[in-house]
ROLUM-803072 format. One record per residue (C-alpha): chain; residue number from 1; x, y, z. Coordinates in steps of 0.1 Angstrom, whole numbers. Layout:
<rs>
[r A NUM [X Y Z]];
...
</rs>
This chain:
<rs>
[r A 1 [-605 68 676]];
[r A 2 [-598 63 641]];
[r A 3 [-605 81 615]];
[r A 4 [-632 70 593]];
[r A 5 [-622 59 559]];
[r A 6 [-589 51 567]];
[r A 7 [-572 18 555]];
[r A 8 [-540 3 567]];
[r A 9 [-514 -10 538]];
[r A 10 [-492 -35 543]];
[r A 11 [-461 -40 522]];
[r A 12 [-447 -74 521]];
[r A 13 [-405 -71 506]];
[r A 14 [-395 -107 495]];
[r A 15 [-357 -111 506]];
[r A 16 [-350 -136 479]];
[r A 17 [-370 -107 452]];
[r A 18 [-343 -79 465]];
[r A 19 [-310 -102 458]];
[r A 20 [-327 -114 427]];
[r A 21 [-325 -75 415]];
[r A 22 [-295 -68 430]];
[r A 23 [-278 -94 409]];
[r A 24 [-298 -85 379]];
[r A 25 [-286 -47 386]];
[r A 26 [-246 -56 389]];
[r A 27 [-248 -86 359]];
[r A 28 [-265 -55 338]];
[r A 29 [-236 -31 342]];
[r A 30 [-213 -60 340]];
[r A 31 [-225 -63 306]];
[r A 32 [-230 -28 294]];
[r A 33 [-189 -27 302]];
[r A 34 [-182 -54 284]];
[r A 35 [-205 -42 254]];
[r A 36 [-188 -7 252]];
[r A 37 [-153 -25 253]];
[r A 38 [-159 -44 225]];
[r A 39 [-173 -14 206]];
[r A 40 [-144 5 215]];
[r A 41 [-115 -24 208]];
[r A 42 [-123 -13 173]];
[r A 43 [-109 16 173]];
[r A 44 [-104 43 146]];
[r A 45 [-101 17 109]];
[r A 46 [-113 -11 125]];
[r A 47 [-150 -3 126]];
[r A 48 [-171 -21 96]];
[r A 49 [-165 5 71]];
[r A 50 [-165 -4 37]];
[r A 51 [-128 -9 34]];
[r A 52 [-131 -34 64]];
[r A 53 [-158 -53 51]];
[r A 54 [-138 -60 19]];
[r A 55 [-104 -69 41]];
[r A 56 [-130 -95 59]];
[r A 57 [-151 -108 30]];
[r A 58 [-118 -112 8]];
[r A 59 [-108 -140 31]];
[r A 60 [-137 -160 27]];
[r A 61 [-141 -188 4]];
[r A 62 [-162 -187 -30]];
[r A 63 [-189 -211 -12]];
[r A 64 [-189 -193 18]];
[r A 65 [-194 -156 0]];
[r A 66 [-220 -171 -17]];
[r A 67 [-237 -183 13]];
[r A 68 [-238 -154 30]];
[r A 69 [-249 -133 1]];
[r A 70 [-276 -157 1]];
[r A 71 [-293 -154 34]];
[r A 72 [-307 -121 17]];
[r A 73 [-307 -134 -17]];
[r A 74 [-314 -171 -24]];
[r A 75 [-306 -168 -59]];
[r A 76 [-270 -165 -52]];
[r A 77 [-269 -200 -40]];
[r A 78 [-282 -218 -69]];
[r A 79 [-249 -224 -83]];
[r A 80 [-233 -241 -52]];
[r A 81 [-227 -280 -55]];
[r A 82 [-250 -306 -41]];
[r A 83 [-233 -315 -7]];
[r A 84 [-215 -283 -2]];
[r A 85 [-209 -279 31]];
[r A 86 [-230 -253 51]];
[r A 87 [-214 -225 66]];
[r A 88 [-213 -222 104]];
[r A 89 [-229 -185 116]];
[r A 90 [-209 -187 151]];
[r A 91 [-173 -190 134]];
[r A 92 [-178 -167 107]];
[r A 93 [-192 -141 133]];
[r A 94 [-158 -147 154]];
[r A 95 [-140 -144 126]];
[r A 96 [-156 -106 119]];
[r A 97 [-151 -93 151]];
[r A 98 [-117 -103 163]];
[r A 99 [-103 -107 128]];
[r A 100 [-93 -144 139]];
[r A 101 [-101 -175 117]];
[r A 102 [-99 -207 137]];
[r A 103 [-92 -227 103]];
[r A 104 [-60 -202 96]];
[r A 105 [-28 -201 122]];
[r A 106 [-15 -174 106]];
[r A 107 [-44 -150 118]];
[r A 108 [-33 -163 157]];
[r A 109 [7 -159 152]];
[r A 110 [5 -130 130]];
[r A 111 [5 -104 152]];
[r A 112 [30 -123 180]];
[r A 113 [58 -134 154]];
[r A 114 [79 -103 139]];
[r A 115 [78 -106 98]];
[r A 116 [49 -132 98]];
[r A 117 [27 -109 84]];
[r A 118 [44 -112 52]];
[r A 119 [25 -143 46]];
[r A 120 [-6 -117 45]];
[r A 121 [9 -108 12]];
[r A 122 [9 -128 -21]];
[r A 123 [40 -128 -42]];
[r A 124 [16 -129 -78]];
[r A 125 [48 -129 -99]];
[r A 126 [81 -145 -86]];
[r A 127 [111 -129 -101]];
[r A 128 [146 -148 -102]];
[r A 129 [152 -158 -65]];
[r A 130 [119 -143 -49]];
[r A 131 [97 -159 -22]];
[r A 132 [85 -152 12]];
[r A 133 [126 -155 30]];
[r A 134 [137 -124 5]];
[r A 135 [109 -102 10]];
[r A 136 [121 -73 35]];
[r A 137 [101 -48 58]];
[r A 138 [111 -17 73]];
[r A 139 [100 -1 105]];
[r A 140 [93 36 108]];
[r A 141 [127 61 115]];
[r A 142 [126 88 140]];
[r A 143 [116 122 121]];
[r A 144 [156 137 124]];
[r A 145 [168 103 108]];
[r A 146 [142 110 79]];
[r A 147 [153 149 73]];
[r A 148 [188 146 80]];
[r A 149 [209 160 52]];
[r A 150 [242 169 67]];
[r A 151 [254 129 65]];
[r A 152 [251 130 26]];
[r A 153 [286 125 11]];
[r A 154 [296 156 -10]];
[r A 155 [298 133 -43]];
[r A 156 [265 124 -42]];
[r A 157 [251 159 -34]];
[r A 158 [273 168 -71]];
[r A 159 [250 142 -81]];
[r A 160 [222 160 -77]];
[r A 161 [232 189 -89]];
[r A 162 [241 174 -121]];
[r A 163 [211 157 -124]];
[r A 164 [193 192 -122]];
[r A 165 [216 203 -150]];
[r A 166 [206 175 -170]];
[r A 167 [166 185 -171]];
[r A 168 [163 212 -199]];
[r A 169 [178 185 -223]];
[r A 170 [155 157 -218]];
[r A 171 [126 182 -226]];
[r A 172 [149 193 -258]];
[r A 173 [150 156 -268]];
[r A 174 [115 152 -259]];
[r A 175 [100 177 -290]];
[r A 176 [123 164 -315]];
[r A 177 [111 130 -307]];
[r A 178 [90 109 -335]];
[r A 179 [65 103 -309]];
[r A 180 [53 126 -281]];
[r A 181 [23 137 -262]];
[r A 182 [31 176 -270]];
[r A 183 [28 202 -240]];
[r A 184 [2 168 -224]];
[r A 185 [19 154 -188]];
[r A 186 [6 120 -189]];
[r A 187 [30 105 -165]];
[r A 188 [26 117 -121]];
[r A 189 [53 100 -105]];
[r A 190 [56 112 -66]];
[r A 191 [73 95 -37]];
[r A 192 [53 85 -6]];
[r A 193 [86 77 12]];
[r A 194 [109 101 -5]];
[r A 195 [136 107 27]];
[r A 196 [141 71 13]];
[r A 197 [178 69 4]];
[r A 198 [211 48 -5]];
[r A 199 [240 42 23]];
[r A 200 [270 43 -2]];
[r A 201 [256 75 -8]];
[r A 202 [256 89 26]];
[r A 203 [285 94 56]];
[r A 204 [256 70 79]];
[r A 205 [241 41 89]];
[r A 206 [207 51 84]];
[r A 207 [195 49 45]];
[r A 208 [171 82 52]];
[r A 209 [188 116 42]];
[r A 210 [166 150 32]];
[r A 211 [187 159 2]];
[r A 212 [198 127 -13]];
[r A 213 [175 102 -18]];
[r A 214 [148 83 -41]];
[r A 215 [138 117 -52]];
[r A 216 [168 116 -78]];
[r A 217 [156 83 -90]];
[r A 218 [122 95 -97]];
[r A 219 [139 126 -112]];
[r A 220 [159 102 -137]];
[r A 221 [128 87 -146]];
[r A 222 [109 113 -156]];
[r A 223 [142 124 -180]];
[r A 224 [140 94 -196]];
[r A 225 [104 93 -199]];
[r A 226 [106 129 -222]];
[r A 227 [134 120 -238]];
[r A 228 [109 93 -254]];
[r A 229 [86 114 -262]];
[r A 230 [62 112 -229]];
[r A 231 [58 141 -208]];
[r A 232 [62 137 -172]];
[r A 233 [56 158 -140]];
[r A 234 [77 147 -105]];
[r A 235 [55 156 -73]];
[r A 236 [85 181 -58]];
[r A 237 [69 189 -28]];
[r A 238 [82 163 -2]];
[r A 239 [51 143 15]];
[r A 240 [76 135 46]];
[r A 241 [74 172 54]];
[r A 242 [36 174 49]];
[r A 243 [33 144 73]];
[r A 244 [57 162 99]];
[r A 245 [40 197 95]];
[r A 246 [5 177 105]];
[r A 247 [21 161 133]];
[r A 248 [9 131 118]];
[r A 249 [33 91 120]];
[r A 250 [49 79 95]];
[r A 251 [23 54 88]];
[r A 252 [-2 83 78]];
[r A 253 [27 91 48]];
[r A 254 [-1 77 18]];
[r A 255 [-27 97 36]];
[r A 256 [-7 130 34]];
[r A 257 [3 114 -5]];
[r A 258 [-32 110 -10]];
[r A 259 [-37 152 -8]];
[r A 260 [-13 158 -33]];
[r A 261 [-23 131 -59]];
[r A 262 [-58 146 -59]];
[r A 263 [-48 179 -61]];
[r A 264 [-31 171 -94]];
[r A 265 [-59 151 -103]];
[r A 266 [-79 180 -104]];
[r A 267 [-55 205 -116]];
[r A 268 [-48 184 -149]];
[r A 269 [-70 156 -161]];
[r A 270 [-40 150 -189]];
[r A 271 [-23 126 -162]];
[r A 272 [-33 89 -174]];
[r A 273 [-3 66 -155]];
[r A 274 [4 76 -119]];
[r A 275 [36 57 -102]];
[r A 276 [49 58 -64]];
[r A 277 [87 53 -64]];
[r A 278 [104 39 -32]];
[r A 279 [136 23 -17]];
[r A 280 [133 -14 -6]];
[r A 281 [153 -24 28]];
[r A 282 [164 -56 14]];
[r A 283 [205 -59 15]];
[r A 284 [224 -61 -21]];
[r A 285 [225 -96 -30]];
[r A 286 [186 -97 -33]];
[r A 287 [183 -59 -51]];
[r A 288 [211 -60 -76]];
[r A 289 [216 -74 -107]];
[r A 290 [241 -73 -135]];
[r A 291 [231 -71 -171]];
[r A 292 [256 -68 -205]];
[r A 293 [286 -60 -175]];
[r A 294 [266 -33 -161]];
[r A 295 [251 -31 -121]];
[r A 296 [213 -22 -119]];
[r A 297 [190 -19 -91]];
[r A 298 [165 -42 -95]];
[r A 299 [127 -38 -95]];
[r A 300 [94 -47 -76]];
[r A 301 [58 -37 -84]];
[r A 302 [36 -40 -56]];
[r A 303 [-3 -37 -62]];
[r A 304 [-26 -31 -30]];
[r A 305 [-46 -62 -26]];
[r A 306 [-74 -40 0]];
[r A 307 [-81 -16 -31]];
[r A 308 [-108 -16 -55]];
[r A 309 [-88 -14 -86]];
[r A 310 [-66 -38 -77]];
[r A 311 [-75 -62 -108]];
[r A 312 [-66 -34 -130]];
[r A 313 [-33 -26 -112]];
[r A 314 [-25 -60 -115]];
[r A 315 [-29 -65 -150]];
[r A 316 [-7 -31 -154]];
[r A 317 [18 -49 -131]];
[r A 318 [17 -77 -151]];
[r A 319 [21 -60 -186]];
[r A 320 [52 -39 -172]];
[r A 321 [69 -69 -155]];
[r A 322 [66 -89 -190]];
[r A 323 [80 -63 -213]];
[r A 324 [111 -56 -184]];
[r A 325 [118 -94 -185]];
[r A 326 [118 -98 -223]];
[r A 327 [144 -65 -225]];
[r A 328 [162 -68 -193]];
[r A 329 [158 -101 -184]];
[r A 330 [163 -103 -141]];
[r A 331 [158 -71 -135]];
[r A 332 [124 -74 -120]];
[r A 333 [118 -92 -87]];
[r A 334 [83 -99 -98]];
[r A 335 [50 -85 -87]];
[r A 336 [37 -84 -48]];
[r A 337 [3 -80 -40]];
[r A 338 [3 -67 -4]];
[r A 339 [-27 -71 16]];
[r A 340 [-39 -76 52]];
[r A 341 [-41 -54 83]];
[r A 342 [-1 -51 84]];
[r A 343 [-2 -33 53]];
[r A 344 [-17 -1 40]];
[r A 345 [-27 -26 15]];
[r A 346 [-45 5 -6]];
[r A 347 [-11 24 -15]];
[r A 348 [-36 54 -35]];
[r A 349 [-40 28 -62]];
[r A 350 [-76 30 -58]];
[r A 351 [-77 66 -74]];
[r A 352 [-65 53 -106]];
[r A 353 [-64 16 -121]];
[r A 354 [-34 26 -142]];
[r A 355 [-15 31 -109]];
[r A 356 [16 12 -99]];
[r A 357 [41 14 -65]];
[r A 358 [75 3 -79]];
[r A 359 [104 -8 -56]];
[r A 360 [141 3 -72]];
[r A 361 [169 -11 -55]];
[r A 362 [178 -15 -14]];
[r A 363 [200 -1 9]];
[r A 364 [228 -10 -6]];
[r A 365 [226 2 -44]];
[r A 366 [243 34 -54]];
[r A 367 [221 58 -75]];
[r A 368 [241 53 -106]];
[r A 369 [222 19 -105]];
[r A 370 [187 29 -99]];
[r A 371 [194 55 -130]];
[r A 372 [203 26 -151]];
[r A 373 [171 10 -140]];
[r A 374 [148 46 -143]];
[r A 375 [158 39 -179]];
[r A 376 [149 6 -182]];
[r A 377 [116 15 -168]];
[r A 378 [113 42 -190]];
[r A 379 [115 20 -223]];
[r A 380 [91 -6 -211]];
[r A 381 [68 26 -197]];
[r A 382 [71 44 -228]];
[r A 383 [63 9 -250]];
[r A 384 [31 0 -226]];
[r A 385 [18 35 -232]];
[r A 386 [24 39 -271]];
[r A 387 [7 1 -273]];
[r A 388 [-23 15 -251]];
[r A 389 [-24 45 -274]];
[r A 390 [-24 30 -306]];
[r A 391 [-48 3 -293]];
[r A 392 [-74 30 -282]];
[r A 393 [-65 47 -319]];
[r A 394 [-78 19 -332]];
</rs>
């Protein structure tokens, strides 16, 4: 006898429905893994930061950029000519996510062919003998090579001591100069890769040294500027030692240099011009020129194309390059704009519009040759600076 009020309940399960649920669940899990993989593949520095968006948008043609902006405000599309090709969203999204441009083979080959990333950069002004085949690339040296000091020649170490002795004389000449900045230090000089050295000064086949290096070239530039009445400061702390202390990679050198730069800017409002001096890795035939019977280490002005101040930095490079060509024909290798994913592309030039990276000489040059170039640079920097002051005072 069944209890009153109880009714039986039958559940029918469709096998087809179970299979569909299982397939849907499996596909959902796979899709989730794919989505997570895509998001994490960007890694640090590859997310949609302002710098990444700037780098990506720099590759768009003018019409394409207007069309992107026109998606939010149709006013931007009004200047477009009639019949302009409508931008396709699929290739645009593919380019943004993968950094590959189907219409530019360099974006596919640049990661696979050594040295091909040079073509991401632009030779803005080509000096004598400068083309894409004469540009150089330097790999990160081991830390023990960077901080080497025992392989410098004795005569090279004596050059360092002699240069230090000349510092007071340069300051004395500054005080006697008709045009001078007085107590104000208006030029700041730093060496991001401060262990870059020169093979003729070393008993080594690696052009890196802790004591004899590009910092002597910077010290010479500082002294020559002072002789011309311009107060200057050279960063004496080692960027590479800071990189080593923090356990950072060589590629993070500009991050360490940025700490020094921001400290300098905060401590002194007088700084107006900023220079980061480097040594190129090209051989002697590309980095040496004879002027009036003396050999000079050739210079290269480098602008970071991925920074918001690039148009101002480029104007500064143009002016300095023109003055150098006028006074010392052949000394400059030109102006190079470096940008893209294979280079820093900023070089801390976003901190100041009158900031410049200058490569002086290469691995085969001597300190004396870079000293002559420092004198030449001091000539044109001084003229550049006083011209700016006259313009502001008028």
